[in-house]
TORSE-491127 format. One line per field, with one value per residue (C-alpha): x, z negated, y; residue number from 1; residue in three letters. Coordinates in Angstrom, 3 decimals. Layout:
BEGIN
x = c(X / ...)
z = c(Z / ...)
y = c(Y / ...)
i = c(NUM / ...)
aa = c(ALA / ...)
END
This chain:
BEGIN
x = c(-0.086 / 1.536 / 0.374 / 1.595 / -1.279 / -4.100 / -2.235 / -2.068 / -5.732 / -7.084 / -4.995 / -6.134 / -9.585 / -9.111 / -7.345 / -9.905 / -13.012 / -11.362 / -10.907 / -14.628 / -15.498 / -13.315 / -14.665 / -18.692 / -20.861 / -20.128 / -23.986 / -23.349 / -20.931 / -23.285 / -25.276 / -26.326 / -26.836 / -23.274 / -21.836 / -23.864 / -22.529 / -18.954 / -18.734 / -20.858 / -19.726 / -15.976 / -16.606 / -18.579 / -15.868 / -13.273 / -15.186 / -15.658 / -11.963 / -11.005 / -11.520 / -14.333 / -11.805 / -9.183 / -11.684 / -13.046 / -9.495 / -9.303 / -10.191 / -7.319 / -4.995 / -6.238 / -4.934 / -1.530 / -1.460 / -2.591 / -0.716 / 2.976 / 4.161 / 7.002 / 10.592 / 13.191 / 16.291 / 18.346 / 16.608 / 16.926 / 20.887 / 20.776 / 18.969 / 21.060 / 24.252 / 23.061 / 22.222 / 25.890 / 27.541 / 25.326 / 26.382 / 29.901 / 30.199 / 27.521 / 27.223 / 24.398 / 22.341 / 22.060 / 19.930 / 16.967 / 16.130 / 16.667 / 14.449 / 11.235 / 11.243 / 10.963 / 7.996 / 8.727 / 8.011 / 10.115 / 13.230 / 12.207 / 12.071 / 15.272 / 17.027 / 15.343 / 16.798 / 20.170 / 19.738 / 18.740 / 21.828 / 19.976 / 22.115 / 23.071 / 21.623 / 18.582 / 17.911 / 18.589 / 15.635 / 13.339 / 13.208 / 13.613 / 10.724 / 8.676 / 9.272 / 8.559 / 4.962 / 5.153 / 5.618 / 2.958 / 0.278 / 1.519 / 1.231 / -2.547 / -3.528 / -1.889 / -3.254 / -6.898 / -6.524 / -4.487 / -7.775 / -9.849 / -8.334 / -8.309 / -12.101 / -13.032 / -12.193 / -13.860 / -17.202 / -17.173 / -16.688 / -19.800 / -21.819 / -21.017 / -22.481 / -25.353 / -25.952 / -25.116 / -27.771 / -30.424 / -29.295 / -29.684 / -33.185 / -34.339 / -32.685 / -36.016 / -35.923 / -32.596 / -33.071 / -32.357 / -28.777 / -26.770 / -28.010 / -28.120 / -24.093 / -23.359 / -24.467 / -23.024 / -19.481 / -19.880 / -19.488 / -16.198 / -15.102 / -16.214 / -14.116 / -10.735 / -11.110 / -11.320 / -8.859 / -6.149 / -6.777 / -7.528 / -7.280 / -3.760 / -2.118 / -3.160 / -1.638 / 1.551 / 1.898 / 1.232 / 3.720 / 6.290 / 5.301 / 5.923 / 9.316 / 10.291 / 9.359 / 10.886 / 14.487 / 14.140 / 13.417 / 16.495 / 18.424 / 17.219 / 18.292 / 21.603 / 22.318 / 21.228 / 22.999 / 26.468 / 25.583 / 25.370 / 28.961 / 30.496 / 31.582 / 32.452 / 29.783 / 31.485 / 31.957 / 28.268 / 27.288 / 29.255 / 27.780 / 24.027 / 24.412 / 25.241 / 21.475 / 20.349 / 20.921 / 23.727 / 21.491 / 20.237 / 23.755 / 24.669 / 21.482 / 22.240 / 26.063 / 24.561 / 22.164 / 25.104 / 27.237 / 24.332 / 24.158 / 27.874 / 28.789)
z = c(-0.005 / 1.216 / -1.906 / -0.198 / 2.084 / -0.746 / -2.850 / -0.192 / 0.861 / -2.757 / -3.452 / -0.412 / -1.153 / -4.757 / -3.944 / -1.627 / -3.941 / -6.902 / -5.279 / -4.381 / -7.528 / -9.258 / -6.910 / -6.302 / -6.213 / -4.445 / -3.294 / -1.118 / 0.978 / 1.749 / 4.654 / 6.476 / 10.166 / 9.795 / 9.023 / 11.931 / 14.479 / 13.446 / 12.462 / 15.161 / 18.210 / 17.110 / 17.230 / 20.656 / 22.479 / 21.363 / 22.018 / 25.725 / 25.562 / 25.484 / 26.527 / 24.290 / 23.146 / 21.740 / 19.983 / 17.982 / 17.403 / 15.586 / 12.213 / 12.622 / 12.961 / 9.834 / 8.095 / 9.096 / 7.727 / 4.264 / 4.342 / 4.386 / 5.788 / 7.727 / 7.340 / 5.721 / 8.226 / 5.158 / 5.078 / 8.916 / 8.732 / 6.082 / 8.114 / 11.447 / 9.082 / 8.278 / 11.932 / 12.637 / 10.126 / 10.860 / 14.587 / 14.285 / 11.911 / 13.993 / 17.340 / 19.174 / 19.279 / 15.767 / 15.423 / 16.930 / 13.929 / 12.046 / 14.340 / 13.464 / 10.245 / 10.761 / 10.656 / 13.019 / 16.573 / 18.063 / 16.392 / 17.205 / 20.749 / 20.773 / 19.204 / 21.714 / 24.763 / 23.677 / 22.735 / 26.054 / 27.504 / 28.905 / 30.424 / 27.966 / 30.262 / 30.776 / 27.207 / 26.286 / 29.148 / 28.310 / 24.851 / 25.377 / 27.880 / 24.825 / 23.017 / 25.421 / 25.594 / 21.550 / 21.560 / 24.117 / 22.205 / 19.030 / 20.911 / 21.751 / 18.086 / 17.204 / 19.874 / 18.937 / 15.534 / 17.561 / 19.789 / 16.774 / 14.972 / 18.055 / 18.401 / 15.127 / 14.733 / 18.051 / 17.015 / 13.574 / 15.896 / 18.000 / 14.894 / 13.652 / 17.155 / 16.823 / 13.265 / 14.258 / 17.147 / 14.639 / 12.430 / 15.030 / 15.849 / 12.068 / 12.086 / 11.184 / 7.749 / 5.969 / 3.270 / 5.432 / 7.030 / 4.068 / 3.742 / 7.426 / 7.819 / 4.754 / 6.734 / 9.792 / 8.296 / 6.649 / 10.169 / 10.841 / 7.161 / 7.762 / 11.116 / 9.729 / 6.654 / 8.814 / 10.973 / 8.369 / 5.711 / 7.294 / 11.142 / 11.908 / 8.890 / 9.702 / 13.180 / 11.742 / 9.302 / 12.490 / 14.457 / 11.424 / 10.917 / 14.596 / 14.497 / 11.725 / 13.504 / 16.702 / 14.638 / 13.117 / 16.723 / 17.823 / 15.444 / 16.057 / 19.681 / 19.047 / 16.552 / 18.454 / 21.459 / 19.129 / 17.957 / 21.509 / 22.246 / 19.542 / 17.349 / 13.733 / 11.401 / 9.579 / 12.767 / 13.269 / 9.960 / 10.402 / 13.831 / 12.521 / 9.858 / 12.273 / 13.341 / 9.673 / 7.453 / 5.417 / 1.996 / 3.225 / 3.577 / 0.523 / -0.836 / 1.043 / -0.271 / -3.955 / -2.817 / -1.423 / -4.762 / -6.716 / -5.271 / -5.426 / -1.644)
y = c(-0.167 / 3.183 / 5.647 / 8.640 / 8.885 / 7.959 / 11.098 / 13.230 / 12.815 / 12.919 / 16.203 / 17.606 / 17.331 / 18.149 / 21.191 / 22.355 / 21.490 / 22.635 / 26.411 / 26.114 / 25.403 / 28.193 / 30.484 / 29.536 / 27.111 / 23.819 / 23.024 / 25.815 / 24.174 / 21.258 / 21.447 / 18.453 / 19.830 / 21.312 / 17.906 / 16.277 / 18.826 / 18.487 / 14.897 / 13.537 / 15.780 / 15.154 / 11.636 / 11.456 / 13.698 / 11.300 / 8.187 / 9.906 / 10.325 / 7.244 / 3.513 / 1.771 / -0.910 / 1.673 / 4.013 / 0.953 / -0.339 / 2.957 / 0.935 / -1.267 / 1.700 / 3.614 / 0.283 / 1.153 / 4.495 / 3.154 / -0.254 / -0.149 / -3.624 / -2.505 / -4.330 / -2.372 / -1.679 / -3.094 / -6.250 / -6.277 / -5.878 / -8.526 / -11.025 / -10.175 / -10.903 / -14.075 / -15.066 / -13.982 / -16.224 / -19.047 / -18.804 / -18.149 / -21.326 / -23.658 / -22.167 / -20.181 / -23.396 / -23.899 / -20.495 / -22.396 / -23.966 / -21.162 / -18.675 / -21.239 / -20.114 / -16.397 / -14.572 / -11.698 / -12.506 / -10.045 / -11.286 / -15.144 / -14.139 / -12.348 / -15.313 / -17.840 / -15.989 / -16.005 / -19.737 / -20.578 / -18.925 / -15.611 / -13.207 / -10.252 / -7.658 / -9.540 / -9.971 / -6.422 / -5.301 / -7.796 / -6.999 / -2.888 / -3.237 / -4.620 / -1.804 / 0.664 / -1.299 / -0.925 / 2.388 / 3.574 / 1.311 / 3.281 / 6.450 / 5.681 / 5.120 / 8.432 / 10.398 / 9.026 / 11.223 / 13.797 / 14.524 / 14.240 / 16.961 / 18.701 / 18.722 / 19.053 / 23.111 / 23.358 / 21.928 / 23.606 / 26.669 / 25.867 / 25.082 / 28.508 / 30.049 / 27.794 / 29.454 / 33.108 / 32.432 / 31.766 / 34.278 / 37.012 / 35.503 / 36.884 / 39.967 / 41.544 / 39.549 / 41.242 / 38.771 / 35.787 / 37.202 / 36.380 / 32.556 / 32.009 / 33.528 / 31.452 / 28.289 / 29.379 / 29.757 / 26.150 / 24.456 / 26.078 / 25.066 / 21.610 / 21.532 / 23.047 / 20.576 / 17.793 / 18.297 / 19.672 / 17.478 / 14.063 / 13.833 / 15.374 / 14.060 / 10.198 / 11.089 / 12.512 / 9.342 / 7.124 / 8.509 / 8.364 / 4.639 / 4.015 / 5.619 / 3.514 / 0.265 / 0.891 / 1.755 / -1.694 / -3.348 / -1.519 / -2.994 / -6.543 / -5.913 / -4.599 / -7.215 / -10.045 / -8.830 / -8.278 / -12.117 / -13.284 / -11.806 / -13.309 / -10.300 / -10.474 / -10.332 / -7.612 / -5.482 / -6.171 / -4.768 / -1.767 / -1.161 / -1.533 / 0.616 / 3.770 / 3.278 / 4.330 / 7.584 / 7.885 / 7.710 / 4.692 / 3.132 / 3.799 / 2.167 / -0.676 / -0.947 / -0.698 / -3.628 / -5.783 / -5.059 / -6.001 / -9.582 / -10.059 / -9.809)
i = c(1 / 2 / 3 / 4 / 5 / 6 / 7 / 8 / 9 / 10 / 11 / 12 / 13 / 14 / 15 / 16 / 17 / 18 / 19 / 20 / 21 / 22 / 23 / 24 / 25 / 26 / 27 / 28 / 29 / 30 / 31 / 32 / 33 / 34 / 35 / 36 / 37 / 38 / 39 / 40 / 41 / 42 / 43 / 44 / 45 / 46 / 47 / 48 / 49 / 50 / 51 / 52 / 53 / 54 / 55 / 56 / 57 / 58 / 59 / 60 / 61 / 62 / 63 / 64 / 65 / 66 / 67 / 68 / 69 / 70 / 71 / 72 / 73 / 74 / 75 / 76 / 77 / 78 / 79 / 80 / 81 / 82 / 83 / 84 / 85 / 86 / 87 / 88 / 89 / 90 / 91 / 92 / 93 / 94 / 95 / 96 / 97 / 98 / 99 / 100 / 101 / 102 / 103 / 104 / 105 / 106 / 107 / 108 / 109 / 110 / 111 / 112 / 113 / 114 / 115 / 116 / 117 / 118 / 119 / 120 / 121 / 122 / 123 / 124 / 125 / 126 / 127 / 128 / 129 / 130 / 131 / 132 / 133 / 134 / 135 / 136 / 137 / 138 / 139 / 140 / 141 / 142 / 143 / 144 / 145 / 146 / 147 / 148 / 149 / 150 / 151 / 152 / 153 / 154 / 155 / 156 / 157 / 158 / 159 / 160 / 161 / 162 / 163 / 164 / 165 / 166 / 167 / 168 / 169 / 170 / 171 / 172 / 173 / 174 / 175 / 176 / 177 / 178 / 179 / 180 / 181 / 182 / 183 / 184 / 185 / 186 / 187 / 188 / 189 / 190 / 191 / 192 / 193 / 194 / 195 / 196 / 197 / 198 / 199 / 200 / 201 / 202 / 203 / 204 / 205 / 206 / 207 / 208 / 209 / 210 / 211 / 212 / 213 / 214 / 215 / 216 / 217 / 218 / 219 / 220 / 221 / 222 / 223 / 224 / 225 / 226 / 227 / 228 / 229 / 230 / 231 / 232 / 233 / 234 / 235 / 236 / 237 / 238 / 239 / 240 / 241 / 242 / 243 / 244 / 245 / 246 / 247 / 248 / 249 / 250 / 251 / 252 / 253 / 254 / 255 / 256 / 257 / 258 / 259 / 260 / 261)
aa = c(MET / ASP / ILE / SER / THR / ILE / ILE / GLY / LEU / ILE / LEU / GLY / LEU / ALA / PHE / VAL / ILE / GLY / GLY / ILE / VAL / THR / SER / GLY / ASP / ILE / SER / SER / TYR / PHE / ASP / LEU / PRO / SER / ILE / ILE / ILE / VAL / LEU / GLY / GLY / THR / ILE / ALA / SER / THR / LEU / ALA / SER / PHE / PRO / LEU / GLU / ASN / PHE / PHE / ASN / THR / PHE / LYS / ILE / ILE / LYS / LYS / ALA / PHE / VAL / ARG / ASP / GLU / ILE / SER / PRO / ASP / ASN / VAL / ILE / GLU / GLU / ILE / ILE / ASN / LEU / ALA / ASN / VAL / ALA / ARG / LYS / GLU / GLY / LEU / LEU / SER / LEU / GLU / GLU / TYR / ALA / GLU / ASN / LEU / ASP / ASP / ASP / PHE / LEU / GLN / LYS / GLY / ILE / MET / LEU / ILE / VAL / ASP / GLY / THR / ASP / PRO / GLU / LEU / VAL / ARG / ASN / ILE / LEU / GLU / THR / GLU / LEU / VAL / PHE / LEU / GLU / GLU / ARG / HIS / THR / GLU / GLY / GLN / SER / ILE / PHE / GLU / THR / MET / GLY / THR / TYR / SER / PRO / ALA / PHE / GLY / MET / LEU / GLY / THR / LEU / ILE / GLY / LEU / ILE / ASN / MET / LEU / ARG / HIS / LEU / ASP / ASP / PRO / SER / THR / ILE / GLY / PRO / ASN / MET / SER / VAL / ALA / LEU / VAL / THR / THR / PHE / TYR / GLY / SER / MET / LEU / ALA / ASN / VAL / VAL / PHE / LEU / PRO / MET / ALA / GLN / LYS / LEU / LYS / ILE / ARG / SER / LYS / SER / GLU / ILE / LEU / VAL / LYS / GLU / LEU / MET / VAL / GLU / GLY / LEU / LEU / SER / ILE / GLN / ALA / GLY / GLU / ASN / PRO / ARG / ILE / ILE / GLU / GLU / LYS / LEU / LYS / THR / PHE / ILE / PRO / PRO / GLU / MET / ARG / ARG / ASP / TYR / ARG / LYS / GLN / LEU / GLU / ARG / GLU / GLY / ILE)
END
Protein backbone atom coordinates (compact mmCIF):
# COMPACT_ATOMS: atom_id res chain seq x y z
CA MET A 1 0.00 0.00 0.00
CA ASP A 2 1.35 3.42 -0.99
CA ILE A 3 0.62 5.53 2.06
CA SER A 4 1.66 8.80 0.39
CA THR A 5 -1.22 8.62 -2.12
CA ILE A 6 -3.78 8.07 0.64
CA ILE A 7 -2.30 10.75 2.91
CA GLY A 8 -2.11 13.23 0.03
CA LEU A 9 -5.76 12.77 -0.94
CA ILE A 10 -6.96 12.91 2.66
CA LEU A 11 -4.89 16.00 3.45
CA GLY A 12 -6.00 17.73 0.26
CA LEU A 13 -9.67 17.20 1.10
CA ALA A 14 -9.09 17.99 4.78
CA PHE A 15 -7.42 21.34 4.07
CA VAL A 16 -10.14 22.36 1.61
CA ILE A 17 -12.96 21.33 3.95
CA GLY A 18 -11.14 22.89 6.92
CA GLY A 19 -10.84 26.18 5.05
CA ILE A 20 -14.55 26.09 4.25
CA VAL A 21 -15.60 25.29 7.81
CA THR A 22 -13.49 28.07 9.33
CA SER A 23 -14.86 30.68 6.96
CA GLY A 24 -18.45 29.68 6.35
CA ASP A 25 -21.16 27.04 6.21
CA ILE A 26 -20.10 23.80 4.50
CA SER A 27 -23.70 23.00 3.51
CA SER A 28 -23.68 25.97 1.13
CA TYR A 29 -20.94 24.23 -0.86
CA PHE A 30 -23.14 21.26 -1.68
CA ASP A 31 -25.14 21.53 -4.86
CA LEU A 32 -26.35 18.39 -6.65
CA PRO A 33 -26.83 19.95 -10.13
CA SER A 34 -23.25 21.26 -9.98
CA ILE A 35 -21.94 17.79 -9.10
CA ILE A 36 -23.90 16.28 -11.98
CA ILE A 37 -22.58 18.84 -14.47
CA VAL A 38 -18.91 18.58 -13.43
CA LEU A 39 -18.56 14.87 -12.64
CA GLY A 40 -21.00 13.65 -15.27
CA GLY A 41 -19.64 15.91 -17.97
CA THR A 42 -16.03 14.97 -17.17
CA ILE A 43 -16.79 11.25 -17.32
CA ALA A 44 -18.80 11.63 -20.54
CA SER A 45 -16.08 13.63 -22.34
CA THR A 46 -13.35 11.25 -21.15
CA LEU A 47 -15.40 8.30 -22.37
CA ALA A 48 -15.75 10.02 -25.75
CA SER A 49 -11.97 10.60 -25.86
CA PHE A 50 -10.81 7.01 -25.30
CA PRO A 51 -11.77 3.52 -26.47
CA LEU A 52 -14.31 1.86 -24.19
CA GLU A 53 -11.85 -0.84 -23.08
CA ASN A 54 -9.24 1.73 -22.04
CA PHE A 55 -11.81 3.72 -20.10
CA PHE A 56 -13.03 0.73 -18.10
CA ASN A 57 -9.43 -0.23 -17.34
CA THR A 58 -9.29 2.97 -15.28
CA PHE A 59 -10.23 1.01 -12.16
CA LYS A 60 -7.20 -1.26 -12.60
CA ILE A 61 -5.02 1.81 -13.19
CA ILE A 62 -6.27 3.46 -9.98
CA LYS A 63 -5.09 0.41 -8.05
CA LYS A 64 -1.51 1.04 -9.22
CA ALA A 65 -1.58 4.49 -7.67
CA PHE A 66 -2.59 3.08 -4.28
CA VAL A 67 -0.69 -0.22 -4.22
CA ARG A 68 3.10 -0.17 -4.15
CA ASP A 69 4.08 -3.54 -5.64
CA GLU A 70 7.02 -2.67 -7.87
CA ILE A 71 10.41 -4.35 -7.39
CA SER A 72 13.16 -2.33 -5.75
CA PRO A 73 16.22 -1.61 -7.96
CA ASP A 74 18.37 -2.92 -5.09
CA ASN A 75 16.57 -6.26 -5.20
CA VAL A 76 16.95 -6.42 -8.98
CA ILE A 77 20.71 -5.82 -8.77
CA GLU A 78 21.00 -8.50 -6.11
CA GLU A 79 19.00 -10.91 -8.28
CA ILE A 80 21.18 -10.19 -11.32
CA ILE A 81 24.37 -10.74 -9.29
CA ASN A 82 23.00 -14.09 -8.10
CA LEU A 83 22.29 -15.03 -11.70
CA ALA A 84 25.78 -13.93 -12.75
CA ASN A 85 27.37 -16.09 -10.05
CA VAL A 86 25.29 -19.11 -11.07
CA ALA A 87 26.19 -18.61 -14.75
CA ARG A 88 29.88 -18.15 -13.90
CA LYS A 89 30.05 -21.36 -11.88
CA GLU A 90 27.68 -23.64 -13.81
CA GLY A 91 27.28 -22.04 -17.25
CA LEU A 92 24.43 -20.20 -18.97
CA LEU A 93 22.33 -23.33 -19.43
CA SER A 94 22.03 -23.68 -15.66
CA LEU A 95 19.96 -20.47 -15.62
CA GLU A 96 17.00 -22.23 -17.24
CA GLU A 97 16.14 -24.10 -14.05
CA TYR A 98 16.67 -20.91 -12.04
CA ALA A 99 14.30 -18.98 -14.32
CA GLU A 100 11.42 -21.39 -13.73
CA ASN A 101 11.16 -20.20 -10.11
CA LEU A 102 11.02 -16.48 -10.99
CA ASP A 103 7.79 -14.49 -10.70
CA ASP A 104 8.87 -11.68 -13.05
CA ASP A 105 7.86 -12.60 -16.62
CA PHE A 106 10.16 -10.00 -18.17
CA LEU A 107 13.26 -11.31 -16.39
CA GLN A 108 12.24 -14.88 -17.09
CA LYS A 109 11.83 -14.12 -20.79
CA GLY A 110 15.26 -12.48 -20.94
CA ILE A 111 16.91 -15.45 -19.26
CA MET A 112 15.31 -17.91 -21.68
CA LEU A 113 16.51 -15.84 -24.63
CA ILE A 114 20.14 -15.95 -23.51
CA VAL A 115 19.87 -19.63 -22.53
CA ASP A 116 18.66 -20.37 -26.06
CA GLY A 117 21.82 -18.73 -27.43
CA THR A 118 20.04 -15.77 -29.02
CA ASP A 119 22.32 -13.11 -30.49
CA PRO A 120 22.94 -10.37 -27.85
CA GLU A 121 21.80 -7.60 -30.19
CA LEU A 122 18.57 -9.47 -30.89
CA VAL A 123 18.04 -10.03 -27.15
CA ARG A 124 18.40 -6.28 -26.57
CA ASN A 125 16.02 -5.45 -29.45
CA ILE A 126 13.34 -7.86 -28.23
CA LEU A 127 13.46 -6.69 -24.62
CA GLU A 128 13.66 -2.98 -25.47
CA THR A 129 10.73 -3.32 -27.88
CA GLU A 130 8.71 -4.83 -25.04
CA LEU A 131 9.74 -1.88 -22.87
CA VAL A 132 8.54 0.58 -25.50
CA PHE A 133 5.07 -0.98 -25.59
CA LEU A 134 4.99 -1.21 -21.80
CA GLU A 135 5.68 2.52 -21.58
CA GLU A 136 2.95 3.22 -24.14
CA ARG A 137 0.42 1.27 -22.08
CA HIS A 138 1.45 3.24 -19.01
CA THR A 139 1.10 6.50 -20.93
CA GLU A 140 -2.48 5.60 -21.87
CA GLY A 141 -3.38 5.21 -18.20
CA GLN A 142 -1.75 8.51 -17.28
CA SER A 143 -3.46 10.34 -20.13
CA ILE A 144 -6.91 9.28 -18.91
CA PHE A 145 -6.41 11.12 -15.62
CA GLU A 146 -4.68 14.05 -17.33
CA THR A 147 -7.70 14.32 -19.64
CA MET A 148 -10.10 14.25 -16.68
CA GLY A 149 -7.98 16.92 -15.01
CA THR A 150 -8.36 19.05 -18.13
CA TYR A 151 -12.10 18.56 -18.59
CA SER A 152 -13.27 19.00 -14.98
CA PRO A 153 -12.35 22.73 -14.68
CA ALA A 154 -13.88 23.31 -18.10
CA PHE A 155 -17.18 21.75 -17.01
CA GLY A 156 -16.92 23.73 -13.79
CA MET A 157 -16.84 26.90 -15.86
CA LEU A 158 -19.70 25.60 -18.00
CA GLY A 159 -21.78 25.04 -14.88
CA THR A 160 -20.94 28.55 -13.71
CA LEU A 161 -22.19 29.96 -17.02
CA ILE A 162 -25.42 28.00 -16.65
CA GLY A 163 -25.85 29.39 -13.14
CA LEU A 164 -25.17 32.95 -14.32
CA ILE A 165 -27.73 32.61 -17.10
CA ASN A 166 -30.34 31.45 -14.59
CA MET A 167 -29.39 34.34 -12.31
CA LEU A 168 -29.75 36.92 -15.07
CA ARG A 169 -33.23 35.63 -15.84
CA HIS A 170 -34.34 36.68 -12.35
CA LEU A 171 -32.67 40.08 -11.97
CA ASP A 172 -36.04 41.56 -11.19
CA ASP A 173 -35.82 39.86 -7.78
CA PRO A 174 -32.66 41.21 -6.02
CA SER A 175 -33.03 38.70 -3.18
CA THR A 176 -32.17 35.81 -5.50
CA ILE A 177 -28.97 37.31 -6.94
CA GLY A 178 -26.72 36.35 -4.01
CA PRO A 179 -27.85 32.70 -3.67
CA ASN A 180 -27.83 32.14 -7.44
CA MET A 181 -24.34 33.62 -7.77
CA SER A 182 -23.15 31.37 -4.94
CA VAL A 183 -24.50 28.24 -6.65
CA ALA A 184 -22.96 29.31 -9.97
CA LEU A 185 -19.48 29.64 -8.44
CA VAL A 186 -19.74 26.33 -6.57
CA THR A 187 -19.56 24.51 -9.92
CA THR A 188 -16.20 26.10 -10.69
CA PHE A 189 -15.07 25.08 -7.20
CA TYR A 190 -15.97 21.42 -7.88
CA GLY A 191 -14.12 21.41 -11.18
CA SER A 192 -10.94 22.94 -9.76
CA MET A 193 -10.97 20.70 -6.68
CA LEU A 194 -11.40 17.47 -8.66
CA ALA A 195 -8.63 18.44 -11.08
CA ASN A 196 -6.06 19.56 -8.52
CA VAL A 197 -6.82 17.25 -5.61
CA VAL A 198 -7.69 14.01 -7.44
CA PHE A 199 -7.12 13.72 -11.19
CA LEU A 200 -3.79 15.50 -11.81
CA PRO A 201 -2.07 14.10 -8.67
CA MET A 202 -3.16 10.60 -9.72
CA ALA A 203 -1.73 11.15 -13.21
CA GLN A 204 1.57 12.33 -11.70
CA LYS A 205 1.77 9.35 -9.34
CA LEU A 206 1.19 6.95 -12.25
CA LYS A 207 3.94 8.72 -14.20
CA ILE A 208 6.38 8.22 -11.32
CA ARG A 209 5.32 4.56 -11.04
CA SER A 210 5.98 4.10 -14.75
CA LYS A 211 9.47 5.61 -14.58
CA SER A 212 10.31 3.38 -11.63
CA GLU A 213 9.15 0.23 -13.42
CA ILE A 214 10.97 1.15 -16.64
CA LEU A 215 14.18 1.72 -14.65
CA VAL A 216 13.89 -1.73 -13.10
CA LYS A 217 13.34 -3.33 -16.52
CA GLU A 218 16.34 -1.47 -17.98
CA LEU A 219 18.46 -2.80 -15.11
CA MET A 220 17.33 -6.30 -16.03
CA VAL A 221 18.21 -5.82 -19.70
CA GLU A 222 21.72 -4.54 -18.99
CA GLY A 223 22.30 -7.19 -16.35
CA LEU A 224 21.21 -10.06 -18.59
CA LEU A 225 23.34 -8.85 -21.50
CA SER A 226 26.33 -8.54 -19.17
CA ILE A 227 25.77 -12.10 -17.95
CA GLN A 228 25.54 -13.31 -21.55
CA ALA A 229 28.83 -11.54 -22.30
CA GLY A 230 30.47 -13.41 -19.41
CA GLU A 231 31.39 -10.32 -17.41
CA ASN A 232 32.61 -10.56 -13.83
CA PRO A 233 29.75 -10.29 -11.27
CA ARG A 234 31.58 -7.47 -9.48
CA ILE A 235 31.84 -5.49 -12.74
CA ILE A 236 28.16 -6.15 -13.45
CA GLU A 237 27.26 -4.84 -9.99
CA GLU A 238 29.23 -1.61 -10.50
CA LYS A 239 27.68 -1.13 -13.94
CA LEU A 240 24.12 -1.58 -12.69
CA LYS A 241 24.66 0.74 -9.72
CA THR A 242 25.20 3.62 -12.17
CA PHE A 243 21.47 3.37 -13.02
CA ILE A 244 20.36 4.34 -9.51
CA PRO A 245 20.82 7.60 -7.54
CA PRO A 246 23.86 7.90 -5.20
CA GLU A 247 21.74 7.71 -2.03
CA MET A 248 20.23 4.41 -3.20
CA ARG A 249 23.75 3.11 -3.88
CA ARG A 250 24.70 3.88 -0.29
CA ASP A 251 21.59 2.08 0.98
CA TYR A 252 22.45 -0.89 -1.22
CA ARG A 253 26.00 -1.03 0.13
CA LYS A 254 24.72 -0.87 3.74
CA GLN A 255 22.30 -3.69 2.94
CA LEU A 256 25.15 -5.84 1.63
CA GLU A 257 27.23 -5.09 4.71
CA ARG A 258 24.37 -6.15 6.98
CA GLU A 259 24.11 -9.40 5.03
CA GLY A 260 27.87 -9.90 5.32
CA ILE A 261 28.51 -9.71 1.56
